[in-house]
Backbone as CSV, one residue per row, in Angstrom:
resi,resn,N_x,N_y,N_z,CA_x,CA_y,CA_z,C_x,C_y,C_z
1,MET,8.907,13.850,17.518,7.549,13.333,17.555,7.533,12.144,18.502
2,ASN,6.560,12.076,19.376,6.572,10.949,20.302,6.018,9.693,19.639
3,ILE,6.454,8.548,20.137,6.115,7.269,19.522,4.621,7.016,19.546
4,THR,3.952,7.358,20.637,2.512,7.120,20.737,1.770,7.881,19.655
5,ARG,2.114,9.152,19.470,1.445,9.960,18.455,1.730,9.407,17.064
6,SER,2.999,9.045,16.809,3.374,8.494,15.518,2.629,7.201,15.246
7,PHE,2.583,6.300,16.238,1.906,5.032,16.049,0.413,5.237,15.859
8,CYS,-0.165,6.174,16.600,-1.586,6.468,16.474,-1.894,6.958,15.056
9,ARG,-1.071,7.867,14.541,-1.277,8.383,13.190,-1.169,7.258,12.179
10,GLU,-0.124,6.425,12.314,0.030,5.319,11.385,-1.113,4.331,11.536
11,GLY,-1.607,4.176,12.759,-2.748,3.300,12.983,-3.969,3.757,12.210
12,LEU,-4.185,5.065,12.152,-5.300,5.595,11.365,-5.116,5.292,9.888
13,ILE,-3.909,5.427,9.412,-3.633,5.152,8.004,-3.828,3.673,7.721
14,ILE,-3.346,2.825,8.612,-3.534,1.386,8.443,-5.019,1.058,8.472
15,TYR,-5.754,1.665,9.386,-7.186,1.417,9.466,-7.860,1.784,8.146
16,PHE,-7.490,2.934,7.588,-8.081,3.372,6.329,-7.789,2.358,5.228
17,ALA,-6.521,1.929,5.114,-6.158,0.957,4.080,-6.906,-0.354,4.280
18,ALA,-6.999,-0.797,5.512,-7.709,-2.036,5.809,-9.199,-1.880,5.517
19,PHE,-9.753,-0.704,5.821,-11.163,-0.427,5.574,-11.471,-0.523,4.078
20,ILE,-10.629,0.097,3.276,-10.841,0.066,1.829,-10.769,-1.363,1.311
21,ILE,-9.736,-2.093,1.699,-9.588,-3.451,1.202,-10.682,-4.359,1.753
22,SER,-11.026,-4.215,3.026,-12.029,-5.106,3.604,-13.431,-4.788,3.115
23,SER,-13.601,-3.658,2.456,-14.902,-3.304,1.897,-15.093,-3.896,0.503
24,CYS,-14.117,-4.645,0.046,-14.152,-5.211,-1.300,-15.339,-6.149,-1.457
25,SER,-16.138,-5.878,-2.473,-17.273,-6.761,-2.754,-17.079,-7.439,-4.101
26,CYS,-15.799,-7.522,-4.531,-15.541,-8.050,-5.865,-15.175,-9.523,-5.847
27,LYS,-15.302,-10.196,-4.718,-14.974,-11.607,-4.675,-15.944,-12.392,-5.551
28,LYS,-15.392,-13.294,-6.355,-16.209,-14.081,-7.259,-16.718,-15.349,-6.599
29,ASP,-16.144,-15.700,-5.467,-16.574,-16.890,-4.757,-16.340,-16.676,-3.267
30,ASP,-16.478,-17.729,-2.511,-16.349,-17.605,-1.066,-14.925,-17.803,-0.557
31,ARG,-13.966,-17.926,-1.438,-12.596,-18.143,-0.969,-12.027,-16.863,-0.376
32,LEU,-11.040,-17.030,0.492,-10.389,-15.886,1.109,-9.488,-15.191,0.089
33,ILE,-9.363,-13.883,0.228,-8.448,-13.110,-0.616,-7.059,-13.264,-0.020
34,ASN,-6.112,-13.728,-0.832,-4.737,-13.928,-0.377,-3.951,-12.631,-0.476
35,ILE,-3.454,-12.176,0.672,-2.688,-10.938,0.750,-1.258,-11.254,1.171
36,LEU,-0.324,-10.605,0.511,1.075,-10.676,0.919,1.481,-9.297,1.406
37,ILE,1.885,-9.203,2.665,2.326,-7.931,3.237,3.843,-7.870,3.143
38,LEU,4.345,-6.874,2.409,5.788,-6.650,2.342,6.197,-5.839,3.559
39,SER,7.199,-6.299,4.266,7.629,-5.647,5.486,9.131,-5.861,5.649
40,GLY,9.674,-5.438,6.793,11.072,-5.689,7.095,11.983,-4.490,6.955
41,LYS,11.513,-3.422,6.306,12.290,-2.181,6.193,11.307,-1.048,5.932
42,ASN,11.459,0.020,6.670,10.574,1.168,6.515,11.107,2.242,7.455
43,ASN,10.989,3.498,7.074,11.431,4.567,7.964,10.406,4.841,9.072
44,HIS,9.315,4.102,9.067,8.320,4.155,10.135,8.417,2.853,10.939
45,GLU,7.598,2.694,11.903,7.700,1.572,12.832,7.035,0.301,12.292
46,TRP,7.658,-0.300,11.271,7.089,-1.480,10.635,6.948,-2.645,11.623
47,GLN,7.806,-2.711,12.642,7.723,-3.795,13.622,6.409,-3.734,14.403
48,LYS,5.807,-2.555,14.490,4.521,-2.393,15.175,3.360,-2.389,14.185
49,THR,3.527,-1.758,13.036,2.404,-1.612,12.108,2.098,-2.898,11.342
50,THR,3.120,-3.683,10.998,2.856,-4.917,10.259,1.988,-5.891,11.067
51,PRO,2.269,-6.138,12.350,1.371,-7.008,13.121,-0.060,-6.468,13.216
52,VAL,-0.219,-5.140,13.259,-1.562,-4.553,13.298,-2.281,-4.823,11.977
53,LEU,-1.587,-4.622,10.862,-2.184,-4.944,9.557,-2.605,-6.410,9.496
54,LEU,-1.697,-7.280,9.890,-1.962,-8.717,9.860,-3.215,-9.046,10.675
55,LYS,-3.332,-8.489,11.864,-4.494,-8.742,12.720,-5.785,-8.214,12.091
56,ILE,-5.731,-7.014,11.526,-6.927,-6.444,10.891,-7.415,-7.356,9.770
57,TYR,-6.507,-7.793,8.916,-6.896,-8.646,7.782,-7.430,-9.992,8.256
58,GLU,-6.736,-10.621,9.191,-7.176,-11.933,9.663,-8.492,-11.843,10.426
59,ASP,-8.665,-10.805,11.245,-9.908,-10.651,12.015,-11.119,-10.402,11.123
60,SER,-10.904,-9.875,9.932,-12.022,-9.594,9.025,-12.643,-10.871,8.481
61,LYS,-11.905,-11.974,8.533,-12.343,-13.266,7.986,-12.514,-13.231,6.468
62,LEU,-11.993,-12.179,5.819,-12.050,-12.066,4.362,-10.719,-12.410,3.705
63,PHE,-9.647,-12.417,4.504,-8.308,-12.519,3.943,-7.483,-13.620,4.596
64,ARG,-6.560,-14.138,3.821,-5.489,-14.981,4.332,-4.232,-14.158,4.095
65,ALA,-3.617,-13.697,5.170,-2.483,-12.785,5.047,-1.172,-13.484,5.390
66,THR,-0.164,-13.190,4.607,1.187,-13.694,4.797,2.118,-12.496,4.827
67,VAL,3.159,-12.549,5.637,4.133,-11.463,5.726,5.467,-11.931,5.164
68,SER,6.101,-11.082,4.367,7.472,-11.318,3.918,8.339,-10.158,4.387
69,GLU,9.336,-10.482,5.201,10.301,-9.466,5.612,11.522,-9.485,4.708
70,ARG,11.474,-10.291,3.656,12.543,-10.351,2.655,11.925,-10.270,1.255
71,PRO,11.312,-9.124,0.922,10.667,-9.026,-0.386,11.629,-9.234,-1.550
72,ASP,12.924,-9.007,-1.329,13.911,-9.193,-2.391,14.042,-10.652,-2.819
73,THR,13.519,-11.581,-2.029,13.617,-13.003,-2.355,12.406,-13.512,-3.138
74,LEU,11.405,-12.675,-3.328,10.171,-13.104,-3.982,10.359,-13.226,-5.495
75,THR,9.779,-14.256,-6.060,9.800,-14.470,-7.504,8.373,-14.363,-8.034
76,TYR,8.232,-14.341,-9.346,6.905,-14.303,-9.946,6.069,-15.491,-9.474
77,THR,6.674,-16.666,-9.435,5.956,-17.864,-9.008,5.407,-17.701,-7.600
78,MET,6.160,-17.050,-6.730,5.689,-16.808,-5.363,4.603,-15.737,-5.352
79,LEU,4.808,-14.642,-6.085,3.856,-13.527,-6.099,2.498,-13.932,-6.645
80,LYS,2.488,-14.758,-7.693,1.213,-15.076,-8.357,0.246,-15.864,-7.471
81,LYS,0.713,-16.342,-6.321,-0.163,-17.032,-5.373,-1.047,-16.054,-4.601
82,PHE,-0.756,-14.753,-4.729,-1.467,-13.733,-3.964,-2.333,-12.865,-4.864
83,ASP,-3.489,-12.488,-4.340,-4.388,-11.590,-5.058,-3.913,-10.141,-4.944
84,VAL,-3.353,-9.807,-3.773,-2.948,-8.432,-3.489,-1.625,-8.433,-2.727
85,VAL,-0.738,-7.521,-3.126,0.481,-7.257,-2.373,0.275,-5.927,-1.661
86,VAL,0.405,-5.934,-0.334,0.271,-4.730,0.479,1.673,-4.339,0.930
87,SER,2.134,-3.167,0.492,3.488,-2.753,0.836,3.512,-1.899,2.098
88,ASN,4.118,-2.456,3.126,4.448,-1.708,4.333,5.978,-1.650,4.411
89,TRP,6.608,-1.624,3.259,8.058,-1.655,3.089,8.470,-0.439,2.269
90,ASN,9.598,0.150,2.604,10.131,1.181,1.715,11.646,1.234,1.774
91,SER,12.203,1.934,0.807,13.655,2.068,0.690,14.137,3.439,1.144
92,TRP,13.231,4.288,1.578,13.589,5.649,1.962,14.544,5.618,3.144
93,PRO,15.579,6.395,3.205,15.929,7.530,2.356,16.814,7.173,1.168
94,ASP,17.071,5.878,0.941,17.882,5.458,-0.203,16.990,5.442,-1.439
95,ASN,16.744,6.620,-1.990,15.758,6.773,-3.060,16.132,6.080,-4.367
96,ASP,17.418,5.809,-4.583,17.837,5.137,-5.814,17.942,3.626,-5.642
97,PHE,17.559,3.112,-4.475,17.633,1.678,-4.201,16.744,0.907,-5.165
98,ARG,17.260,-0.214,-5.666,16.474,-1.100,-6.536,16.826,-2.539,-6.211
99,PHE,15.845,-3.429,-6.370,16.120,-4.859,-6.310,16.700,-5.262,-7.667
100,SER,16.921,-6.545,-7.873,17.523,-7.014,-9.125,16.575,-6.808,-10.304
101,LYS,17.118,-6.811,-11.494,16.328,-6.686,-12.724,15.329,-7.849,-12.809
102,ALA,15.766,-9.037,-12.443,14.874,-10.205,-12.469,13.684,-9.992,-11.524
103,TRP,13.938,-9.430,-10.329,12.864,-9.162,-9.386,11.898,-8.148,-9.980
104,GLU,12.417,-7.082,-10.554,11.559,-6.050,-11.146,10.706,-6.634,-12.268
105,ASP,11.303,-7.458,-13.123,10.541,-8.085,-14.211,9.428,-8.969,-13.659
106,ASP,9.742,-9.748,-12.615,8.733,-10.614,-12.007,7.601,-9.789,-11.383
107,PHE,7.950,-8.709,-10.705,6.952,-7.850,-10.065,6.038,-7.223,-11.122
108,LEU,6.629,-6.694,-12.201,5.818,-6.087,-13.264,4.931,-7.115,-13.941
109,ARG,5.430,-8.317,-14.134,4.608,-9.381,-14.728,3.409,-9.661,-13.832
110,TYR,3.634,-9.735,-12.518,2.550,-9.956,-11.561,1.478,-8.871,-11.710
111,VAL,1.889,-7.618,-11.790,0.934,-6.510,-11.918,0.220,-6.566,-13.271
112,LYS,0.967,-6.769,-14.340,0.370,-6.809,-15.682,-0.646,-7.933,-15.825
113,GLU,-0.453,-9.010,-15.057,-1.386,-10.134,-15.121,-2.525,-10.000,-14.117
114,GLY,-2.667,-8.814,-13.524,-3.821,-8.535,-12.680,-3.587,-8.540,-11.191
115,GLY,-2.351,-8.730,-10.742,-2.065,-8.692,-9.305,-2.297,-7.297,-8.750
116,GLY,-2.909,-7.209,-7.596,-3.205,-5.922,-6.981,-2.055,-5.426,-6.129
117,ILE,-1.905,-4.115,-6.053,-0.863,-3.479,-5.247,-1.508,-2.383,-4.397
118,VAL,-1.230,-2.408,-3.094,-1.669,-1.356,-2.191,-0.455,-0.932,-1.375
119,SER,-0.194,0.362,-1.317,0.892,0.873,-0.479,0.291,1.538,0.743
120,VAL,0.768,1.140,1.905,0.300,1.720,3.154,1.255,2.836,3.540
121,HIS,0.760,4.063,3.525,1.501,5.253,3.923,2.899,5.278,3.306
122,ALA,3.941,5.106,4.110,5.313,5.227,3.618,5.697,4.100,2.670
123,GLY,4.850,3.104,2.515,5.097,2.053,1.524,5.179,2.609,0.110
124,ALA,4.658,3.819,-0.088,4.731,4.470,-1.398,6.081,5.141,-1.634
125,SER,6.932,5.183,-0.626,8.238,5.847,-0.746,9.311,4.830,-1.112
126,SER,9.186,4.258,-2.287,10.082,3.199,-2.724,10.456,3.353,-4.188
127,PHE,11.631,2.876,-4.517,12.075,2.725,-5.908,11.873,3.991,-6.752
128,TYR,12.370,5.100,-6.272,12.177,6.392,-6.931,12.727,6.426,-8.353
129,SER,13.792,5.697,-8.629,14.396,5.745,-9.963,13.857,4.652,-10.883
130,TRP,12.865,3.892,-10.441,12.267,2.838,-11.262,10.958,3.373,-11.841
131,LYS,11.005,3.827,-13.084,9.885,4.514,-13.725,8.613,3.654,-13.757
132,GLU,8.733,2.397,-14.095,7.551,1.536,-14.185,6.865,1.389,-12.826
133,TYR,7.645,1.296,-11.774,7.055,1.181,-10.442,6.309,2.464,-10.086
134,GLN,6.891,3.598,-10.415,6.233,4.869,-10.129,4.925,4.998,-10.915
135,GLY,4.828,4.335,-12.061,3.606,4.356,-12.861,2.486,3.514,-12.281
136,ILE,2.806,2.652,-11.320,1.776,1.814,-10.699,0.960,2.626,-9.706
137,GLY,1.635,3.476,-8.938,0.959,4.288,-7.932,0.625,5.659,-8.472
138,ILE,0.011,6.461,-7.651,-0.358,7.797,-8.105,0.457,8.887,-7.432
139,GLY,1.144,8.570,-6.347,1.917,9.599,-5.671,2.970,9.012,-4.757
140,ARG,3.909,9.875,-4.376,4.965,9.466,-3.451,5.484,10.688,-2.717
141,TRP,6.261,10.430,-1.673,6.922,11.482,-0.919,8.020,12.044,-1.817
142,GLY,7.971,13.337,-2.095,8.966,13.959,-2.966,9.898,14.890,-2.220
143,LYS,10.721,15.605,-2.973,11.717,16.504,-2.373,11.082,17.612,-1.543
144,GLU,9.905,18.095,-1.955,9.246,19.184,-1.235,8.102,18.711,-0.343
145,THR,7.852,17.414,-0.313,6.744,16.883,0.478,7.035,17.030,1.971
146,HIS,5.993,17.317,2.716,6.109,17.406,4.165,4.741,17.116,4.784
147,HIS,4.771,16.810,6.073,3.517,16.627,6.797,3.004,17.996,7.196
148,GLY,1.746,18.222,6.944,1.120,19.431,7.442,0.741,19.222,8.904
149,LEU,0.068,20.197,9.463,-0.419,20.061,10.830,-1.492,18.980,10.877
150,GLN,-1.598,18.302,11.992,-2.634,17.298,12.139,-3.993,17.997,12.082
151,LYS,-4.852,17.521,11.210,-6.163,18.141,11.053,-7.153,17.141,10.477
152,LYS,-8.409,17.529,10.540,-9.486,16.723,9.981,-9.533,16.993,8.480
153,ALA,-9.628,15.934,7.702,-9.683,16.079,6.243,-10.780,15.179,5.694
154,ARG,-11.444,15.662,4.685,-12.519,14.905,4.046,-11.953,14.152,2.843
155,VAL,-12.226,12.864,2.760,-11.802,12.043,1.627,-12.974,11.990,0.657
156,VAL,-12.753,12.546,-0.536,-13.822,12.665,-1.538,-13.276,12.322,-2.920
157,GLN,-14.179,12.319,-3.864,-13.863,12.196,-5.284,-13.102,10.928,-5.642
158,PHE,-13.507,9.814,-5.049,-12.994,8.533,-5.496,-14.138,7.813,-6.185
159,ASN,-13.831,6.849,-7.010,-14.840,6.155,-7.793,-15.671,5.255,-6.878
160,GLN,-16.832,5.744,-6.473,-17.673,5.007,-5.547,-18.443,3.876,-6.233
161,GLY,-18.288,3.756,-7.538,-18.912,2.653,-8.258,-17.960,1.493,-8.514
162,HIS,-16.684,1.677,-8.201,-15.693,0.613,-8.406,-15.960,-0.515,-7.418
163,PRO,-15.734,-1.775,-7.816,-16.010,-2.894,-6.895,-15.314,-2.773,-5.540
164,ILE,-14.131,-2.201,-5.493,-13.406,-2.094,-4.229,-14.000,-1.013,-3.333
165,THR,-14.486,0.070,-3.922,-14.979,1.195,-3.118,-16.507,1.325,-3.141
166,ARG,-17.199,0.396,-3.790,-18.658,0.446,-3.866,-19.257,0.467,-2.465
167,GLY,-20.143,1.387,-2.242,-20.824,1.482,-0.951,-20.115,2.369,0.056
168,ILE,-18.892,2.787,-0.239,-18.172,3.670,0.673,-18.500,5.108,0.288
169,LYS,-18.960,5.859,1.228,-19.301,7.268,1.004,-18.132,8.144,1.418
170,ASP,-18.177,9.411,1.034,-17.168,10.358,1.496,-17.046,10.235,3.013
171,PHE,-15.844,10.398,3.531,-15.641,10.259,4.971,-14.514,11.181,5.418
172,TYR,-14.334,11.272,6.715,-13.316,12.143,7.307,-12.246,11.314,8.003
173,ILE,-11.024,11.823,7.990,-9.931,11.255,8.765,-9.238,12.396,9.499
174,VAL,-8.497,12.066,10.534,-7.642,13.035,11.210,-6.219,12.540,11.019
175,ASP,-5.391,13.363,10.372,-4.039,12.920,10.054,-3.170,14.123,9.726
176,GLU,-1.872,13.882,9.655,-0.940,14.869,9.118,-0.858,14.594,7.617
177,ILE,-1.660,15.261,6.860,-1.781,15.016,5.422,-0.485,15.384,4.717
178,TRP,-0.048,14.532,3.792,1.121,14.858,2.979,0.805,16.095,2.147
179,GLU,1.687,17.069,2.174,1.532,18.269,1.355,2.666,18.320,0.345
180,LYS,2.372,18.855,-0.836,3.315,18.935,-1.953,3.845,17.547,-2.325
181,THR,2.917,16.609,-2.389,3.245,15.236,-2.775,3.568,15.184,-4.262
182,ASP,4.540,14.357,-4.647,4.784,14.106,-6.068,3.602,13.293,-6.580
183,ILE,2.848,13.860,-7.501,1.654,13.209,-8.036,1.925,12.794,-9.474
184,TYR,1.444,11.621,-9.821,1.577,11.106,-11.174,0.172,10.927,-11.756
185,PRO,-0.397,12.034,-12.273,-1.781,11.962,-12.732,-1.984,10.975,-13.876
186,GLY,-0.915,10.639,-14.580,-1.032,9.667,-15.678,-0.852,8.253,-15.206
187,ALA,-0.616,8.061,-13.904,-0.377,6.712,-13.384,-1.607,5.859,-13.629
188,GLN,-1.358,4.642,-13.998,-2.463,3.735,-14.244,-1.994,2.308,-14.029
189,CYS,-2.954,1.449,-13.907,-2.629,0.042,-13.752,-1.936,-0.447,-15.014
190,LEU,-0.925,-1.277,-14.857,-0.182,-1.786,-15.999,-0.870,-2.960,-16.653
191,ALA,-1.958,-3.438,-16.043,-2.670,-4.584,-16.603,-3.306,-4.213,-17.929
192,SER,-3.255,-5.108,-18.871,-3.844,-4.819,-20.186,-5.226,-5.394,-20.314
């Protein structure tokens, strides 16, 4: 696959993620939404996609974005300063890779206390053997997952009344859609 095509495809995915987040109308005040972008390792071109994400968020004037290329060093105290963690980081192909137990506990505490998590494309391909982490998202790249042919696809059936997606109508994207994705239909937010 050539780099231009790969970057273009990832650019569309980044645009979609940025579009969803930047459409957020759930701010309770005029302060900026603090985003932490996890980066520094990914089987895709994180060195190119992370700066694009950072620019999209900062240009929107809705976010204050920070990048960490060492997510393994983050503690609960550091995480709780952010409203949303955007993962452009993954451990693939080391599917059994895990950070320390203390890191996992801090990350889960952040989520349970209302911290938001967004995975950008391959950011969902992380911590396969960590059951609680898999329960945060709804899907990941699995053993049978593959990219289909690049095609136009309609994005439908999302909660258009939710504060994050309010006002967004069904739309189309052009991408190599993941096929035979591992789906976790019981996945839900860990927040109580």
